[in-house]
C-alpha positions in Angstrom: 15.8 -4.0 -11.5 17.1 -0.4 -11.7 17.7 1.2 -8.3 17.1 4.7 -7.2 17.6 6.3 -3.7 16.3 9.4 -2.0 16.9 11.2 1.3 13.9 9.9 3.3 11.9 13.1 3.2 8.5 13.5 1.5 9.9 16.2 -0.7 12.8 13.8 -1.6 10.4 11.0 -2.3 8.2 13.0 -4.7 11.3 14.5 -6.4 12.7 11.0 -7.0 9.3 9.8 -8.4 9.1 12.8 -10.7 12.7 12.2 -12.0 12.0 8.5 -12.6 8.7 9.2 -14.5 10.5 11.8 -16.7 13.6 9.8 -17.4 12.9 6.1 -17.2 11.2 4.4 -20.2 9.6 1.8 -17.9 9.2 3.0 -14.3 7.7 -0.4 -13.4 11.2 -1.9 -13.6 12.5 0.7 -11.1 13.1 0.2 -7.3 13.0 3.2 -5.0 14.3 3.2 -1.5 15.7 5.5 1.2 19.4 6.1 0.9 21.3 4.0 3.5 24.5 5.4 5.0 26.6 2.3 4.0 29.5 1.7 1.6 27.5 -1.0 -0.1 24.3 0.8 -0.8 23.8 0.8 -4.6 21.5 3.0 -6.6 21.3 6.5 -8.2 20.6 9.2 -5.6 18.1 11.8 -6.5 18.3 15.0 -4.4 15.1 16.8 -3.2 13.8 19.5 -5.5 11.0 21.6 -4.2 10.1 23.0 -7.6 9.8 19.5 -9.2 7.8 18.3 -6.2 5.3 21.1 -6.5 4.9 20.5 -10.3 4.2 16.8 -9.9 1.9 17.2 -6.9 -0.1 20.0 -8.6 -0.5 18.2 -11.9 -1.3 14.8 -10.3 -3.8 16.3 -7.8 -5.5 18.3 -10.5 -5.8 15.3 -12.9 -6.4 12.5 -10.4 -7.7 14.0 -7.1 -8.9 10.7 -5.6 -5.7 8.9 -6.5 -3.7 11.9 -5.1 -5.6 11.5 -1.8 -4.7 7.8 -1.8 -1.0 8.7 -2.3 -1.1 11.3 0.5 -2.7 8.8 2.9 0.1 6.3 2.2 2.7 9.0 2.9 0.9 9.9 6.2 1.0 6.2 7.2 4.8 6.5 7.6 5.1 2.8 6.7 8.5 1.9 5.6 9.2 0.2 2.3 6.2 1.7 0.4 8.3 3.9 -2.0 8.4 1.5 -4.9 4.7 0.8 -4.6 4.0 4.5 -4.6 6.2 5.0 -7.7 4.5 2.1 -9.6 1.0 3.3 -8.5 1.5 6.9 -9.6 2.9 5.7 -12.9 -0.1 3.4 -13.5 -2.6 6.1 -12.6 -0.8 8.4 -15.1 -1.3 5.7 -17.8 -4.8 4.3 -16.9 -6.4 7.3 -15.2 -9.8 6.4 -13.7 -9.4 2.9 -15.2 -6.9 2.2 -12.4 -9.8 0.5 -10.5 -9.6 -2.3 -13.1 -6.0 -3.1 -11.9 -6.8 -3.6 -8.2 -5.0 -7.0 -8.2 -1.7 -5.3 -9.2 0.6 -5.5 -6.2 1.3 -1.7 -6.1 -2.4 -0.8 -6.5 -3.4 -3.3 -3.9 -0.8 -2.2 -1.4 -1.7 1.5 -1.8 -5.4 1.0 -1.6 -5.2 -1.2 1.5 -2.9 1.1 3.4 -4.8 4.3 2.4 -8.0 2.7 3.6 -6.5 2.2 7.0 -5.4 5.8 7.3 -8.7 7.1 6.0 -10.5 4.9 8.6 -8.5 6.3 11.4 -9.1 9.9 10.3 -12.8 9.2 10.2 -12.7 7.6 13.6 -10.7 10.4 15.2 -13.2 13.0 13.9 -15.7 11.5 16.4 -13.3 10.5 19.2 -11.2 13.6 19.5 -12.1 15.4 22.8 -11.4 19.1 23.2 -11.0 20.5 26.7 -11.2 24.2 27.6 -8.0 25.7 28.9 -7.5 28.6 31.4 -7.1 31.1 28.6 -10.4 30.0 26.9 -8.8 28.1 24.1 -9.3 24.3 23.7 -6.9 21.4 23.6 -7.3 17.8 22.3 -4.7 15.1 22.8 -4.3 12.0 20.7 -1.9 9.2 19.9 -3.0 7.9 16.4 -1.3 5.0 14.6 -0.7 7.3 11.6 0.5 10.9 11.2 -3.0 12.3 10.5 -2.7 15.7 12.4 -2.8 17.7 9.1 -6.0 16.4 7.5 -7.7 16.1 11.0 -6.8 19.7 11.8 -8.1 21.0 8.5 -11.4 19.2 9.2 -11.7 21.0 12.6 -11.0 24.4 11.1 -14.5 24.0 9.6 -16.1 22.2 12.5 -14.7 24.6 15.2 -14.2 27.6 13.1 -14.9 30.3 15.7 -12.9 28.7 18.6 -9.1 28.9 19.2 -7.8 25.3 19.7 -4.8 23.0 19.7 -4.5 19.4 18.6 -1.5 17.6 20.2 -0.2 14.4 18.7 1.6 13.1 21.8 3.3 10.2 20.1 5.0 12.4 17.5 5.3 15.7 19.6 3.4 17.5 16.9 0.9 20.3 17.5 -1.6 22.2 15.3 -3.0 25.6 16.4 -6.1 27.2 15.0 -6.3 30.9 15.7 -9.7 31.5 14.1 -8.2 32.4 10.7 -4.8 30.7 10.4 -3.8 27.1 11.0 -0.2 26.6 12.2 1.8 23.3 12.7 4.8 22.8 14.9 6.5 20.7 17.6 5.7 20.5 21.3 8.4 23.1 22.0 6.6 25.6 19.7 3.5 25.9 21.9 2.8 26.1 25.6 -0.6 24.8 26.6 -2.1 26.2 29.9 -3.9 24.2 32.5 -7.6 23.2 32.2 -10.1 25.9 33.2 -12.2 25.4 36.4 -15.2 25.3 34.2 -13.8 22.4 32.1 -12.9 20.5 35.3 -16.5 20.8 36.5 -17.8 19.7 33.1 -15.6 16.7 33.1 -16.8 15.7 36.6 -20.4 16.0 35.5 -19.8 14.0 32.4 -18.2 11.2 34.3 -21.1 11.2 36.7 -23.6 11.1 33.8 -21.7 8.4 32.0 -21.7 6.2 35.1 -25.4 6.7 35.8 -26.8 6.4 32.3 -25.2 3.0 31.7 -27.4 0.0 32.0 -25.4 -2.8 33.7 -27.5 -5.6 32.1 -26.7 -4.3 28.6 -23.0 -3.9 29.2 -21.0 -5.5 26.3 -17.3 -4.8 26.5 -16.5 -6.8 23.3 -18.9 -4.8 21.2 -17.7 -1.5 22.8 -14.1 -2.3 21.9 -15.1 -3.2 18.3 -16.6 0.3 17.9 -14.0 2.1 20.0 -10.7 0.2 20.3 -9.0 0.5 23.7 -6.0 2.3 22.2 -8.2 5.4 21.9 -9.6 5.3 25.5 -6.6 7.1 27.1 -7.9 10.6 26.2 -11.7 9.9 26.7 -12.9 11.7 29.8 -15.4 8.9 30.7 -12.5 6.3 30.6 -10.1 8.2 32.8 
């Protein structure tokens, strides 16, 4: 097995995959991992190259948009040890194209599809569970702690859903923030933005919503197990009716 290493960044990962696809006769025999800072870490290190990253992403996304989405979801999962599977998957898609579906039992194809499906499911779920609260300055803030780093695709979805409002989405777990200003979407860390307190109107609305939620529920039909299956408890923290 031929070993390659990269710096642990997304740009470094795509650069290494691009290098291997262009220089190795059989990428399926290549192993790709993050460079370890040890004396005994073996493998050829490939430095990040933004130009090569852009070329591969542009060409791959244009030719195989659905497979490119799968790759991006795996990267957003932040799961360690998926580099070799991504390399083998991208190589196989480049060879088989849309016929990649006929190779679902291949370990790399299977691993990518399973993980991408989990990320896609969480994105879909958060589109319905994310709660925006009005702040003192009239903008809106939604907090979340997703399993995967989905703030970018989720924020782009809400630029269409909440196009005319100014809002923030805050990933508490990763200290990441997105900010939509009506025309431009920015991403940064917690230190980049200062969110004001909830508006008095929002506080009143939340009180009314809690009262409504308590009174509309039918005790005889309460089914906690079914509720958790549709809305896992890990998402309850930022639901007004659950606080």
